[in-house]
C-alpha positions as CSV (number, residue, x, y, z in Angstrom):
1,M,38.8,33.3,-165.6
2,T,41.0,35.8,-164.0
3,N,38.1,37.1,-161.9
4,K,37.2,33.6,-160.8
5,K,40.8,32.9,-159.7
6,T,40.9,36.2,-157.9
7,R,37.7,35.5,-156.0
8,W,38.8,32.0,-155.2
9,L,42.2,33.3,-153.8
10,L,40.4,36.0,-151.8
11,S,38.0,33.5,-150.3
12,L,40.9,31.2,-149.4
13,L,42.8,34.1,-147.8
14,G,39.6,35.0,-145.9
15,I,39.2,31.5,-144.5
16,Y,42.8,31.3,-143.6
17,G,42.5,34.7,-141.8
18,L,39.5,33.6,-139.8
19,T,41.3,30.4,-138.8
20,I,44.3,32.4,-137.6
21,A,42.1,34.8,-135.7
22,F,40.2,31.9,-134.1
23,L,43.4,30.2,-133.0
24,I,44.7,33.5,-131.6
25,G,41.5,34.1,-129.7
26,E,41.5,30.5,-128.4
27,N,45.0,31.1,-127.1
28,L,44.0,34.4,-125.5
29,F,40.8,33.2,-123.8
30,F,41.2,29.5,-123.3
31,N,44.6,29.1,-121.8
32,E,45.5,25.7,-120.5
33,E,45.9,25.2,-116.7
34,I,49.2,25.7,-115.1
35,D,50.5,22.3,-113.9
36,A,52.5,22.1,-110.7
37,K,54.2,18.8,-111.6
38,T,55.1,19.2,-115.3
39,Q,55.9,22.9,-115.2
40,F,57.4,23.4,-111.7
41,E,58.7,19.9,-110.9
42,A,56.7,19.2,-107.8
43,E,57.2,15.5,-107.1
44,G,54.2,14.5,-105.1
45,D,56.0,11.3,-103.9
46,G,55.4,11.8,-100.2
47,M,59.2,12.1,-99.5
48,T,60.4,15.2,-101.4
49,D,59.7,18.6,-99.8
50,D,57.5,20.2,-102.4
51,T,56.9,23.5,-100.6
52,Q,59.1,25.7,-102.8
53,A,57.9,24.1,-106.0
54,I,54.2,24.6,-105.2
55,Q,54.7,28.1,-103.9
56,A,56.6,28.9,-107.2
57,A,53.6,27.5,-109.1
58,I,51.2,29.7,-107.1
59,D,53.4,32.8,-107.7
60,E,53.7,32.2,-111.4
61,T,50.0,31.4,-112.0
62,P,48.5,34.5,-113.8
63,I,45.7,36.4,-112.1
64,G,42.4,34.8,-112.9
65,E,43.9,31.6,-114.1
66,T,43.9,28.0,-112.7
67,L,46.7,26.0,-111.1
68,H,46.3,22.3,-111.3
69,I,48.0,20.2,-108.6
70,P,47.7,16.6,-109.9
71,A,47.1,13.5,-107.7
72,G,50.0,12.7,-105.5
73,V,51.3,13.1,-101.9
74,Y,53.0,16.5,-101.4
75,K,55.1,17.0,-98.3
76,L,55.0,20.5,-97.0
77,S,57.2,22.3,-94.5
78,K,56.9,25.6,-92.6
79,N,57.9,28.7,-94.5
80,P,59.4,31.0,-91.7
81,D,58.5,34.1,-93.7
82,L,54.8,33.2,-93.7
83,K,53.3,34.3,-90.3
84,A,49.8,35.6,-89.9
85,T,48.6,37.5,-86.9
86,T,45.0,36.9,-85.7
87,G,43.0,37.8,-82.6
88,Y,44.0,34.4,-81.3
89,G,47.7,34.7,-81.8
90,D,50.3,34.0,-84.6
91,S,49.9,31.3,-87.2
92,S,52.6,30.0,-89.6
93,F,52.0,28.4,-93.0
94,A,53.7,26.5,-95.8
95,L,52.0,28.4,-98.7
96,K,50.6,31.9,-99.3
97,I,48.0,33.1,-101.8
98,S,47.6,36.8,-102.3
99,K,46.1,37.2,-105.7
100,P,42.9,36.0,-107.5
101,I,43.5,32.4,-108.8
102,T,41.9,29.0,-108.7
103,I,43.7,26.0,-107.4
104,R,42.3,22.6,-108.5
105,M,43.7,19.8,-106.3
106,D,41.7,16.7,-107.3
107,G,43.3,13.7,-105.6
108,A,46.2,15.8,-104.2
109,I,47.2,15.0,-100.6
110,F,49.2,17.7,-98.6
111,Q,51.1,16.4,-95.6
112,T,52.2,18.5,-92.7
113,E,53.9,17.8,-89.4
114,A,52.0,18.9,-86.3
115,D,55.2,19.4,-84.2
116,G,56.3,22.2,-86.6
117,E,53.2,24.3,-85.7
118,Y,52.2,25.4,-89.1
119,G,49.3,25.0,-91.6
120,V,48.9,24.8,-95.3
121,F,47.2,27.8,-97.1
122,W,47.3,31.4,-96.0
123,I,44.9,33.4,-98.2
124,T,45.4,37.1,-97.4
125,D,44.5,40.6,-98.7
126,T,42.9,39.4,-101.9
127,A,39.6,38.3,-103.5
128,D,38.3,35.7,-105.9
129,V,40.5,32.8,-104.7
130,H,39.0,29.4,-105.2
131,L,40.3,26.1,-103.7
132,K,38.7,23.0,-105.2
133,G,39.3,19.4,-103.9
134,G,42.3,18.1,-102.1
135,F,43.2,16.5,-98.8
136,L,45.1,18.5,-96.1
137,M,46.5,16.1,-93.6
138,G,48.4,16.7,-90.4
139,D,50.3,13.7,-89.1
140,K,48.5,13.9,-85.7
141,I,46.3,16.2,-83.7
142,P,48.4,19.0,-82.3
143,E,49.2,18.5,-78.7
144,S,50.9,21.8,-78.0
145,G,50.7,25.4,-79.2
146,S,47.7,27.7,-79.4
147,L,44.3,27.2,-81.0
148,V,45.8,28.8,-84.2
149,S,49.2,27.3,-84.2
150,N,48.2,24.8,-87.0
151,I,45.4,26.2,-89.3
152,A,44.8,24.2,-92.4
153,I,43.3,27.2,-94.3
154,L,43.3,30.8,-93.1
155,L,41.2,33.1,-95.2
156,Q,42.2,36.5,-93.8
157,D,41.0,40.0,-95.0
158,S,39.9,38.4,-98.2
159,Q,36.6,38.5,-100.0
160,E,34.4,36.6,-102.6
161,S,36.4,33.4,-102.4
162,S,35.5,29.8,-102.0
163,V,36.7,26.5,-100.5
164,E,34.9,23.5,-102.0
165,N,35.2,19.7,-101.7
166,V,38.3,20.0,-99.4
167,Y,39.1,17.6,-96.6
168,T,41.2,18.6,-93.6
169,K,42.3,16.5,-90.6
170,N,44.6,16.9,-87.6
171,Y,45.0,20.7,-87.2
172,S,44.4,23.2,-84.4
173,Q,41.6,24.6,-86.7
174,G,40.5,23.3,-90.0
175,I,39.3,26.5,-91.8
176,H,39.4,29.9,-90.2
177,L,37.6,32.9,-91.8
178,H,39.1,36.0,-90.2
179,H,37.8,39.5,-91.2
180,A,36.8,37.9,-94.4
181,N,33.4,38.7,-96.1
182,D,31.2,37.3,-98.8
183,N,32.9,33.9,-99.0
184,L,31.6,30.3,-99.5
185,L,32.6,27.1,-97.8
186,R,30.8,24.1,-99.4
187,N,31.2,20.3,-99.1
188,V,34.1,20.8,-96.7
189,T,35.0,18.0,-94.2
190,S,37.0,19.0,-91.2
191,E,37.7,16.5,-88.4
192,F,40.0,15.6,-85.5
193,N,41.1,19.1,-84.7
194,Y,42.5,20.5,-81.5
195,G,40.2,23.5,-81.8
196,S,37.3,24.4,-84.2
197,G,36.8,22.5,-87.4
198,I,35.4,25.7,-89.0
199,I,35.4,29.1,-87.4
200,N,33.9,32.3,-88.8
201,F,35.6,35.1,-86.8
202,A,34.4,38.8,-87.1
203,S,33.4,38.1,-90.7
204,D,30.1,38.9,-92.5
205,Y,27.9,37.5,-95.3
206,N,29.7,34.2,-95.5
207,V,27.9,30.9,-96.4
208,I,28.9,27.6,-94.8
209,E,27.0,24.9,-96.6
210,S,26.8,21.1,-96.7
211,C,29.9,20.7,-94.5
212,V,30.9,17.9,-92.1
213,V,32.6,18.8,-88.8
214,R,33.5,16.0,-86.5
215,N,35.5,15.1,-83.4
216,S,37.1,18.5,-82.8
217,G,37.6,20.7,-79.7
218,D,36.3,24.1,-78.8
219,G,33.1,25.0,-80.8
220,H,33.2,22.6,-83.7
221,L,31.5,25.0,-86.1
222,S,31.7,28.5,-84.6
223,L,30.2,31.9,-85.5
224,F,32.2,34.3,-83.2
225,G,33.7,37.7,-82.9
226,G,30.8,40.0,-83.8
227,G,30.1,38.8,-87.3
228,K,26.7,39.3,-89.0
229,H,24.5,38.1,-91.8
230,N,26.2,34.7,-92.0
231,V,24.5,31.4,-93.0
232,V,25.2,27.9,-91.8
233,K,23.0,25.3,-93.5
234,G,22.8,21.7,-94.3
235,C,25.9,20.8,-92.2
236,F,26.5,17.6,-90.1
237,V,28.2,18.3,-86.8
238,Q,29.1,15.4,-84.5
239,E,31.3,14.3,-81.6
240,D,31.4,10.6,-81.1
241,R,34.7,10.0,-79.3
242,P,34.5,8.3,-75.9
243,G,35.2,10.7,-73.1
244,F,34.7,13.9,-75.1
245,T,31.4,15.0,-73.4
246,D,32.0,18.7,-72.8
247,Q,32.2,20.0,-76.3
248,Q,30.0,22.5,-78.2
249,G,28.5,21.7,-81.7
250,I,27.4,24.9,-83.4
251,T,28.2,28.1,-81.5
252,V,26.5,31.4,-82.2
253,E,28.5,33.8,-80.1
254,S,28.3,37.6,-80.2
255,E,26.7,37.0,-83.7
256,K,24.0,39.2,-85.2
257,N,21.4,38.6,-87.9
258,S,22.7,35.2,-89.0
259,L,20.9,32.0,-90.0
260,V,21.5,28.4,-88.7
261,E,19.2,26.2,-90.8
262,R,18.7,22.5,-91.5
263,N,21.8,21.2,-89.7
264,A,22.2,17.9,-87.8
265,V,24.0,18.2,-84.5
266,S,24.7,15.3,-82.1
267,G,27.0,14.2,-79.3
268,F,27.8,17.5,-77.5
269,Y,27.2,19.2,-74.1
270,Y,25.7,22.1,-76.0
271,G,24.3,21.2,-79.4
272,I,23.4,24.6,-80.8
273,D,24.8,27.1,-78.3
274,I,23.6,30.8,-78.4
275,K,25.5,33.0,-76.0
276,N,27.7,36.0,-75.2
277,G,25.6,38.8,-76.7
278,A,24.1,37.1,-79.7
279,D,21.3,39.1,-81.2
280,S,18.5,38.7,-83.8
281,N,19.7,35.3,-85.1
282,M,17.4,32.6,-86.6
283,I,17.7,28.9,-85.6
284,K,15.4,27.1,-88.0
285,G,14.6,23.5,-89.0
286,N,17.6,21.9,-87.3
287,L,17.8,18.3,-86.0
288,T,19.5,18.2,-82.6
289,F,19.7,15.0,-80.5
290,N,22.0,13.2,-78.0
291,N,23.2,16.5,-76.5
292,E,23.1,17.6,-72.9
293,F,21.4,20.8,-74.1
294,N,20.0,20.3,-77.7
295,I,19.5,24.0,-78.1
296,A,20.5,26.6,-75.5
297,V,20.3,30.3,-75.1
298,R,22.5,31.1,-72.1
299,P,24.8,33.8,-70.7
300,G,28.1,32.3,-71.9
301,D,31.5,31.2,-70.6
302,G,34.4,33.1,-69.0
303,G,34.7,36.4,-67.4
304,N,32.1,39.2,-67.1
305,N,32.8,40.4,-70.7
306,L,31.7,36.9,-71.9
307,M,28.5,36.7,-69.9
308,T,26.3,39.1,-71.9
309,P,22.6,38.1,-72.4
310,S,21.5,37.3,-75.9
311,H,18.3,38.8,-77.3
312,N,15.8,38.4,-80.1
313,I,16.7,34.8,-81.0
314,S,14.1,33.0,-83.2
315,I,14.0,29.2,-82.6
316,I,11.6,27.9,-85.2
317,N,10.6,24.4,-86.5
318,N,13.5,22.5,-84.9
319,L,13.4,18.8,-84.0
320,A,15.1,18.9,-80.6
321,I,14.6,15.4,-79.2
322,N,16.4,12.6,-77.3
323,P,18.9,14.7,-75.2
324,R,21.5,12.7,-73.4
325,E,20.3,10.2,-70.8
326,D,19.1,11.9,-67.6
327,S,18.9,15.3,-69.4
328,E,15.6,17.1,-70.0
329,R,16.9,20.0,-72.0
330,G,15.5,19.8,-75.4
331,I,15.2,23.6,-75.8
332,Y,16.6,25.7,-72.9
333,I,16.2,29.5,-72.7
334,N,17.2,31.2,-69.5
335,V,18.4,34.6,-70.4
336,G,17.5,37.6,-72.7
337,E,14.4,39.2,-74.1
338,G,12.5,39.2,-77.4
339,H,12.9,35.6,-78.2
340,I,10.5,33.8,-80.6
341,V,10.0,30.1,-80.0
342,R,7.5,28.5,-82.5
343,G,6.7,25.2,-84.2
344,N,9.5,23.1,-82.6
345,T,9.2,19.4,-81.7
346,V,10.3,18.5,-78.2
347,E,9.6,15.7,-75.8
348,E,7.4,16.0,-72.7
349,N,8.8,18.4,-70.1
350,Q,11.9,19.1,-72.2
351,L,11.1,22.7,-73.1
352,I,12.6,24.9,-70.4
353,L,11.8,28.6,-70.6
354,R,12.9,30.7,-67.6
355,D,10.9,33.7,-68.7
356,E,7.3,33.5,-67.6
357,E,6.0,35.8,-70.4
358,L,7.8,33.8,-73.1
359,R,6.4,30.6,-71.6
360,S,2.9,31.8,-71.7
361,V,3.2,33.1,-75.3
362,Y,4.9,29.9,-76.5
363,Q,2.0,27.8,-75.2
364,K,-0.3,29.6,-77.6
365,E,1.9,28.9,-80.6
366,N,1.9,25.9,-82.8
367,F,4.3,23.3,-81.6
368,T,4.6,19.5,-81.2
369,V,5.3,17.5,-78.0
370,V,6.6,14.0,-78.5
371,D,5.7,11.6,-75.7
372,E,8.3,8.9,-74.8
């Protein structure tokens, strides 16, 4: 009997010990999210300035953990201590992230004031930062300041991070990748900006996927500054405001070995614009229409340093039809060497190749001409 009682007691203690171990392990490896409202008293009422509360929540979120910012309207103001310097000038912000964390913002709306000349998130000198969801809303399109005076999200000198399912409106730039490599932008909408909706500046190996960029200035979605091995795919880029007829859709400027694939581009002077020393880029399977130049390879804009020919551009299997009324520029190539033009669909007389050798080679390739 004693042996049975002993075995029973030992079994009970064993079960109890396993339970305690499981609970300790669960506490170690399955921590609950940090909550900006309940733990840091962010109000989210659209009237209270929540800048300090949310910054405190960011600062106190452990490395590798998740900060949850619940649904609400969070008013943000400029933090005078947060100023980034980029190739375009200085940029001020409300919030700074400088360690690996995830911020989940489902239903959260962040409000900023354009006249204050500041943006929302400055992600700098870090890696593995992930922003998910949320609405970043300026009160109006900035009317003064520089192209970087109001950046919704600046990802600077940071790697292996992501911005997904985020909406930005009314900034000088929506999202700016600056010397930032191996990052992902997916399902981002950026519209009504003074400058670019999304710009990838001097950054490599980034993926910009399934994004919407509308009604912004400058190059709406821009690869610029000597970046390489970037991908822009499945994006919708459009300008449909009356009177805005001189904009650029997707710019590939001084870029190398990058891919622009399966995007839809409409409403611009230059739809897909390859210029200023671009080299060895692939423009493939895009739909371009209602642009003065649907696809163009040209010298560029500005002074002599911005008029460098582009070379070795592959323009393959694009649908480049219905340019603006009175325009005949479906695909237009007037500069550079080593281009490959194959399998595109254009309308009669809307393929303009200035190079005689390229023209003769292209006529032998497989392509489709659409008659009006």
